[in-house]
N, C-alpha and C positions, 0 to 999 in steps of 0.2 A: 362619355361614352364608357363601358365598363370591359376591361379585360376578363379575359376568360384563362384559367389555369388548367393548361392540360396534363394529359398524364406524364410529359417528356418535362414538363416545370417543375412534377412533385420529383421526380425520380433524380433530378437534378439537387434538387433540393436537401432528398433524402442524402445523399452522397456527400455533399455539404455539412448536412448534421452530424454523419457517420466521423468523418474525416476531423470534426471539431470535437468530437467527444474521443478520439482515440488518441490527438495531442493533448487536450487535457488529460488524462488516464497516464500518458508518457511524462507530461511535465509534475503531477503528481510522484510518479514512482521516482523521478530523479530527487524531488526534494525530498523524500523519505530517506533514498540511498545518501543523501547528501545529510541529511541531521543524522544519519547512524553514523556514516564517517569519521564521525571526531575522535577527541585522539584518548578517548575513553572504549577500552578493553570489554569490561562488563559493565551492563546497563541495568537499571532497576525495574521491576514491572513495570511499574506508574510511570517513567521515562517511555518505554518500548511501550505501554497503552496510551499515551498523548502523541506520539509522534508517528505511529500507525492508523491513529484514528480507530481504537478497536476495545470491545469490553475486556472485562477482566473473564468471562467464560470463554473468548475464541484464543485469550492468550493461554487461557489450562487447556483450552483442546490441543494448541499446536505444542504445547509441555506434553501433552499427554500421550498424545502421537509419534513423540520423538521427532518431529520437525527439525528442534531447537531445541541447542542443548543448556541445560540449567544448573545452578547450585542453590541450594538452601542455605542461607546461612543467617540464624539466629531469627525462623520465621520469616526471613523476606527471599524472594525468588531475584537471584541475578542470571543474566542474558549474556550468553557470547556475541558480542558485536556481529563475529565474523559468519557465525551460522544465520543472522536475521539476512546479511549480504547477502549469502547464497540463497537465500530463500526467495526474496525478490529479486534475484537476478533469474529465476528458472521460468 
């Protein structure tokens, strides 16, 4: 005998799925924060891109928009760990 799926079944499934997605996002945010909170005060571009899994263009946009503080030393960009934590805690 076949079971029929009701609208209520779909609604409950949707709620469970949304809850799982929210938990995944929250866990990823905790992982990023944990990686950034290491003892290093300033981090290089490559480290930031790997930690946050973002492209160079996204990092450049954050820099240009003034959302994160940076320093350029001999052609390399360095970012303040503190600013990244503030950005992701918002």
